C-alpha positions as CSV (number, residue, x, y, z in Angstrom):
1,M,35.7,67.9,-5.9
2,P,32.8,68.6,-3.3
3,T,30.3,71.7,-4.7
4,M,29.6,74.5,-2.2
5,A,26.3,73.0,-2.2
6,D,28.1,69.6,-0.6
7,L,29.8,71.3,1.9
8,A,27.1,73.7,3.1
9,A,25.2,70.5,3.8
10,L,28.3,69.0,5.7
11,E,28.2,72.0,7.7
12,G,24.5,71.9,8.5
13,I,24.8,68.5,9.9
14,G,28.1,69.4,11.8
15,A,26.2,72.4,13.5
16,A,23.3,69.9,14.3
17,L,25.7,67.1,15.7
18,M,27.8,69.8,18.1
19,V,24.2,71.4,19.2
20,T,22.4,68.3,19.9
21,G,25.9,66.8,21.6
22,T,26.1,70.0,23.7
23,Y,22.6,69.7,24.4
24,W,22.5,65.8,25.7
25,G,25.6,66.2,27.5
26,R,24.2,69.0,29.7
27,S,21.4,67.3,30.3
28,I,23.5,64.0,31.5
29,E,25.2,66.8,34.1
30,H,22.4,68.0,35.2
31,T,20.6,64.7,36.2
32,H,24.0,63.8,37.5
33,R,24.6,66.7,39.7
34,T,20.6,66.5,41.1
35,R,21.5,62.9,41.6
36,M,24.5,63.5,43.5
37,T,23.1,66.7,45.8
38,K,20.2,64.6,46.5
39,E,22.1,61.2,47.7
40,S,25.3,62.4,49.0
41,T,25.7,63.5,52.2
42,P,28.8,64.9,54.1
43,C,31.4,62.1,55.0
44,P,31.8,62.0,59.1
45,T,34.9,63.3,60.3
46,T,36.5,61.7,63.0
47,T,39.1,63.9,63.4
48,P,39.4,67.4,65.3
49,T,38.9,70.2,62.0
50,T,39.7,73.0,64.2
51,V,43.4,74.4,64.6
């Protein structure tokens, strides 16, 4: 049976993985969004948009 120290170590590792994953995911999302805003242009529309 695991001791409290074993569980605390696992909790610390789990918390570190969550924080690292969140930071990494936000970094990827930020890079994706900035790249998309620089490269993308509005799609030209061939049909009138007024009603």
